[in-house]
N, CA and C of each residue as an Amber inpcrd file, in Angstrom:
protein
   198
  54.7270000  40.9210000 -85.7260000  53.8410000  39.7900000 -85.9330000
  52.8890000  40.1110000 -87.0750000  52.7380000  39.1720000 -87.9500000
  51.9170000  39.3420000 -89.1300000  50.4500000  39.1370000 -88.7860000
  49.5920000  40.0730000 -89.1970000  48.1670000  39.9050000 -88.9350000
  47.5870000  39.0050000 -90.0200000  46.8810000  38.0130000 -89.5740000
  46.3390000  37.0150000 -90.4880000  44.8240000  37.1450000 -90.5170000
  44.2570000  37.3500000 -91.6920000  42.8100000  37.4390000 -91.8240000
  42.2830000  36.0270000 -92.0190000  41.3170000  35.6760000 -91.2000000
  40.7930000  34.3280000 -91.2190000  39.2640000  34.4030000 -91.2430000
  38.6580000  33.4850000 -91.9380000  37.2030000  33.4800000 -92.0650000
  36.5450000  33.1650000 -90.7230000  35.3190000  33.6440000 -90.5070000
  34.5930000  33.2950000 -89.2830000  34.3790000  31.7750000 -89.2290000
  34.4520000  31.2170000 -88.0270000  34.2570000  29.7830000 -87.8650000
  35.5570000  28.9960000 -87.8690000  36.6790000  29.7120000 -87.9430000
  37.9780000  29.0580000 -87.9570000  38.8970000  29.7240000 -86.9420000
  39.8590000  28.9610000 -86.4470000  40.8320000  29.4630000 -85.4780000
  42.2390000  29.2790000 -86.0210000  43.1200000  30.1990000 -85.6690000
  44.5260000  30.0430000 -86.0130000  45.1290000  28.9790000 -85.1030000
  46.3310000  28.5800000 -85.3980000  47.0100000  27.5870000 -84.5550000
  47.1800000  28.1270000 -83.1390000  47.5380000  29.3840000 -83.0100000
  47.7400000  29.9700000 -81.6810000  46.4250000  30.0250000 -80.9040000
  45.3410000  30.3890000 -81.5470000  44.0400000  30.4150000 -80.8840000
  43.6120000  29.0060000 -80.4740000  43.9080000  28.0310000 -81.3240000
  43.5720000  26.6420000 -81.0210000  44.3700000  26.1540000 -79.8200000
  45.6440000  26.5080000 -79.7570000  46.4770000  26.1370000 -78.6070000
  45.8990000  26.7060000 -77.3240000  45.4610000  27.9480000 -77.3640000
  44.8790000  28.5790000 -76.1800000  43.5720000  27.9030000 -75.7930000
  42.7360000  27.5710000 -76.7740000  41.4470000  26.9430000 -76.4850000
  41.6180000  25.5600000 -75.8610000  42.6240000  24.8210000 -76.3270000
  42.8520000  23.4670000 -75.8190000  43.8540000  23.4300000 -74.6730000
  44.5030000  24.5610000 -74.4010000  45.5330000  24.6710000 -73.3600000
  46.6490000  23.6570000 -73.5980000  47.2250000  23.7100000 -74.8080000
  48.3190000  22.8110000 -75.1900000  49.4660000  23.6180000 -75.7720000
  50.6280000  22.9950000 -75.8430000  51.8060000  23.6280000 -76.4370000
  51.7590000  23.4660000 -77.9600000  52.6040000  24.1920000 -78.6810000
  52.6570000  24.0180000 -80.1370000  52.9690000  22.5710000 -80.5450000
  53.8880000  21.9320000 -79.8310000  54.2310000  20.5410000 -80.1440000
  53.0720000  19.6000000 -79.8950000  52.3200000  19.8470000 -78.8290000
  51.1540000  19.0030000 -78.5290000  50.0760000  19.1690000 -79.6010000
  49.9120000  20.3890000 -80.0990000  48.9360000  20.6190000 -81.1750000
  49.3480000  19.8640000 -82.4310000  50.6260000  19.9240000 -82.7840000
  51.1060000  19.1720000 -83.9510000  50.8850000  17.6710000 -83.7480000
  51.0730000  17.2200000 -82.5240000  50.8690000  15.8080000 -82.2130000
  49.3970000  15.4070000 -82.3720000  48.4830000  16.2740000 -81.9800000
  47.0540000  15.9930000 -82.1460000  46.7000000  15.8470000 -83.6300000
  47.3220000  16.6870000 -84.4600000  47.0880000  16.6110000 -85.9090000
  47.7040000  15.3240000 -86.4600000  48.9310000  15.0170000 -86.0380000
  49.6260000  13.8190000 -86.5030000  48.8350000  12.5560000 -86.1450000
  48.2640000  12.5390000 -84.9590000  47.4930000  11.3680000 -84.4960000
  46.0490000  11.3730000 -84.9830000  45.7200000  12.3630000 -85.8160000
  44.4000000  12.4910000 -86.4440000  43.2750000  12.7080000 -85.4430000
  43.5840000  13.3650000 -84.3290000  42.5690000  13.7540000 -83.3500000
  41.9740000  15.0960000 -83.7490000  42.7300000  15.8640000 -84.5610000
  42.3040000  17.1730000 -85.0270000  42.7490000  17.3080000 -86.4760000
  41.8750000  17.9010000 -87.2990000  42.1660000  18.0220000 -88.7240000
  42.3190000  19.4980000 -89.1020000  43.3380000  19.7840000 -89.8840000
  43.5110000  21.1420000 -90.3920000  42.3790000  21.4560000 -91.3550000
  41.8820000  22.6770000 -91.2790000  40.7720000  23.0780000 -92.1320000
  41.2110000  24.0260000 -93.2380000  42.5000000  24.2750000 -93.3230000
  42.9940000  25.1560000 -94.3750000  44.2300000  25.8910000 -93.9310000
  44.4960000  26.9870000 -94.6010000  45.6970000  27.7530000 -94.3170000
  46.8690000  27.2070000 -95.1080000  48.0650000  27.4370000 -94.5930000
  49.2810000  26.9450000 -95.2350000  49.9820000  25.9710000 -94.3020000
  51.0520000  25.3850000 -94.7740000  51.8050000  24.4460000 -93.9410000
  52.3680000  25.1470000 -92.7030000  52.7890000  26.3920000 -92.8630000
  53.3470000  27.1430000 -91.7230000  52.2870000  27.8250000 -90.8750000
  51.1320000  28.1090000 -91.4610000  50.0720000  28.8300000 -90.7570000
  48.7260000  28.1410000 -90.9890000  48.5260000  26.9800000 -90.3810000
  47.2560000  26.2720000 -90.5710000  46.1430000  26.9070000 -89.7390000
  44.9120000  26.6100000 -90.1170000  43.8100000  26.9780000 -89.2480000
  42.8780000  25.7930000 -89.1000000  42.0520000  25.8580000 -88.0650000
  41.2350000  24.7320000 -87.6380000  39.7890000  25.1840000 -87.4680000
  38.8350000  24.3050000 -87.7610000  37.4180000  24.6230000 -87.6280000
  37.0450000  24.7100000 -86.1510000  36.2720000  25.7280000 -85.8000000
  35.8480000  25.9260000 -84.4210000  35.0860000  24.7050000 -83.9140000
  34.2340000  24.1260000 -84.7430000  33.4430000  22.9590000 -84.3260000
  34.3510000  21.7790000 -83.9590000  35.4040000  21.5590000 -84.7380000
  36.3430000  20.4660000 -84.4470000  37.0940000  20.7110000 -83.1390000
  37.5120000  21.9530000 -82.9350000  38.2470000  22.2980000 -81.7210000
  37.3320000  22.1660000 -80.5070000  36.0920000  22.6230000 -80.6310000
  35.1400000  22.5280000 -79.5210000  34.8420000  21.0700000 -79.1800000
  34.6870000  20.2290000 -80.1900000  34.4250000  18.8040000 -79.9500000
  35.6100000  18.1450000 -79.2530000  36.8150000  18.4570000 -79.6780000
  38.0070000  17.8980000 -79.0420000  38.1460000  18.4060000 -77.6080000
  37.8520000  19.6710000 -77.3840000  37.9270000  20.2420000 -76.0330000
  36.9130000  19.5610000 -75.1160000  35.7120000  19.2960000 -75.6290000
  34.6910000  18.6190000 -74.8300000  35.1160000  17.1920000 -74.4890000
  35.7020000  16.4970000 -75.4470000  36.1890000  15.1370000 -75.2160000
  37.2910000  15.1360000 -74.1630000  38.2040000  16.0920000 -74.2680000
  39.2980000  16.1830000 -73.2940000  38.7560000  16.5090000 -71.9060000
  37.7260000  17.3640000 -71.8480000  37.1280000  17.7360000 -70.5610000
  36.4280000  16.5420000 -69.9160000  35.7600000  15.7130000 -70.7260000
  35.0910000  14.5170000 -70.2030000  36.1110000  13.5530000 -69.5940000
  37.2590000  13.4080000 -70.2440000  38.2890000  12.5150000 -69.7290000
  38.8390000  12.9940000 -68.3970000  38.9570000  14.3120000 -68.2470000
  39.4640000  14.8680000 -66.9900000  38.4270000  14.6520000 -65.8770000
  37.1380000  14.8080000 -66.2150000  36.0750000  14.6750000 -65.2240000
  35.8520000  13.2340000 -64.8090000  36.1900000  12.2880000 -65.6770000
  35.9260000  10.8760000 -65.3740000  36.8840000  10.2860000 -64.3930000
């Protein structure tokens, strides 16, 4: 596995999947539906802003609680 150096404040796709508890396909779907925006990286190895992931996680948690 290739070690990827990423700036503070950003998450890899795998870290984002773990934070949101979703599959790789579900993460791609969130991006496709514009619920989450890529913050950089490459097409094969995108990364996401921690603030965006946290906001989406909070929104998803509110829906579960409601």
